[in-house]
Each structure stands twice: as C-alpha cells, then as structure tokens.
Phi, psi and omega in degrees: 000134173241143181235149178236145183261126179224169183270322186249351178225160166255136178223129178213159172230132180215118176056042176082357180256119175265142178234122172249124178244117175294127195233058169231064190297333180293339174248022181057034174060030173301149187276113177250183183294323178297314177301319182299315180297321184284328175295321179294324178292319184287316182298320178296326176293322183293314181302322185278341184264101183286352174285333176284125182255332178213165181231132168251135175250134179210177173232146178284149178080216191265347188236155172281297183190126188271004178106200179287146179278105186302332185288344179261006190254014186275328183296123183070024189291331176281354187257118176297325182292320178292320178299318179292322180296323177301314181294319180300320181296320179294319184297337183300308182276337181288325176295319177300317179297306183303330180258014181295134182287345182265143174305141174240133181235124176259134175250116187241118166237160177058217190280139166230082180260144170056233179299337172295319178291326178291325177293322174299321182291344174287352178274152174288327177225137178246123176260137183225143170279160177302337177284348182301135174225124183257143175202129169273078197279003194297319184297332179297335177252014180071029183239169174257158181302146173222200185058032175084004186298323178305323175282312189285306195300314179293335177291327183276314191245001182092154188294312183299316180292321180297320179297318182294318184290328181277320179290322182278338182051035184268158176275146175215150188266184183300316182293320175291322178301316179297317176299334175280347186092359179283325177254136182277315176214152174247128181225158176298141191307324181292338179269352194296309182289326177294326179290317175304321179289323178295320179289322182296313177299319179296316181295330178297341182268354175284165173292125177298324182290318181292319178299312182301311181295318179294322176295315175303312182297315176297319184290328176287332189309312189297335183244019181243160179267177182298313184300314179302317181290323180293319180293318174303318175305309185297312182294321175296320182286330175299316179289318181296323185287341186270351186283152174298327179299311179296322178298314180296320176297322179300311180297320178301312184304310183295326184265012178054041180249156184297140174291159184282338184243132171216145179275125178290143187300153180295145177233133174221154184297000000 
C-alpha cells in the first residue's frame, strides 16, 4: 500500500485500488482552492497509472462533501471572467474524472450538496449510508449547477426530474435517491467503505480493456445513433477478443476451471 501526503485530501493505492478521501471534516469536506489543486494532481496521476484498476471517492468524518467552500469564492466575485476561469480550472480535472477509463465508486454519508453532489455523480456507482442527503443547492445561492451536473444528472434521473431537483434546490435522502436510480446501494455507515472496497477489488479482477471499452461505449450511448453504437461495439469487441485476458478466460472456460472475475452479490440495507 502506498500513501501520499496532502493538505486537503487523503490518497492511497492498495492492490490496484486508488482511494481519494476529501479531508476537511470541520468544513464538511467543502472544496476549497487547495483541494481543487490536489484533486487535479491526483486524478491526473490516476489516469496515467495503468496499475490502478479502480477508484473510490469518499469523505472524512460524517459527510461526503458540502460543495464549494463559499468563504473562498470572494476573490474576483464580481468579475465574470474570473469566475469563468475558476470553473475552467475545475473542468480540467473534472473532465479527466468523468472520462476515466477505470470504474469509479463513490461512498456517500452525510451531505452531498452542490458540487459535492456533482462529484458523487462523476462515479459509476454511488453507495450511500442512510444518513446521506443530496441537494442541488445552487439556486439557493442564485447560481447554476456546476461540477458537471448539467451533463450527469439528466442522464441518471431523466430531464424532467433533473429540472425539478435543480429548480427546487430541495434536499432528498438515500431512499429517494435510490428510487431515482442515483444511488446503487444503501448500506449501514460502518459497512459503506468495506462494500466500496469489495466492489473495487472485484472490478479489479475484470479485464481492464473490456471495462474501459464498455464504459466508453455506455457513456457515449445517450448522444449517439444506432449505427455509431454498432460500429463502436464491433471495434471494441475486436480489441477485447485480442487480449490475453480473453484468451485466458476462454481456456479457463473450456477447461471447466473458475473464471478470474465474478461480481459480488448486491447488498441493501
């Protein structure tokens, strides 16, 4: 296991599983400028490291993330150019996270407000404790959603529901979030991180090429036509069939020996 020292996040890698922990619990892990810079550094490193197979996002203490730290947003607040540049800096690492070829799992307890909800939505799977509370809180501050929410939220919950959640800026809990398809599983808080690690380790046993290709195709699907998706499917399958992983799986299957990959059964509170 390797760990790196940062001021606003925790970061470690163990057996191909990378873990990022937002680490400002006294501020409900709100995202300040230091955290932004450290997330940019770490996410870039994760993209470049092929030894990392999966990523877990979590928060220190009782909360996932309260969103952007408003106390750090005053510099240049009256300048549209400065505000746009701040968001452009975030988008550099956010796009890297959203397009990460590796599976991402978010473990959410407590608040996931504003940009914190956006960060959770960047994951492929959101695991939530019963204490989890989500809110697209931007309208309360006279702002529009950021952290990729215009892109991610309608794809997860549908356009009409996304409008309702954004326009109302209301809080909703883990059960309602699961009913919308936003939360994958609800687990008691003491089991949350262990379940995230279990899923991450399991996904780490799958073919990296097949996972990467499947994730890219699924992410492209909502805005692609049938012919494009069929061509992507054909090309992806051609690559997947050429991998050593597929050859080994075929031999295992023919020899009636266990396959290397299996998905752990679903768990719900």
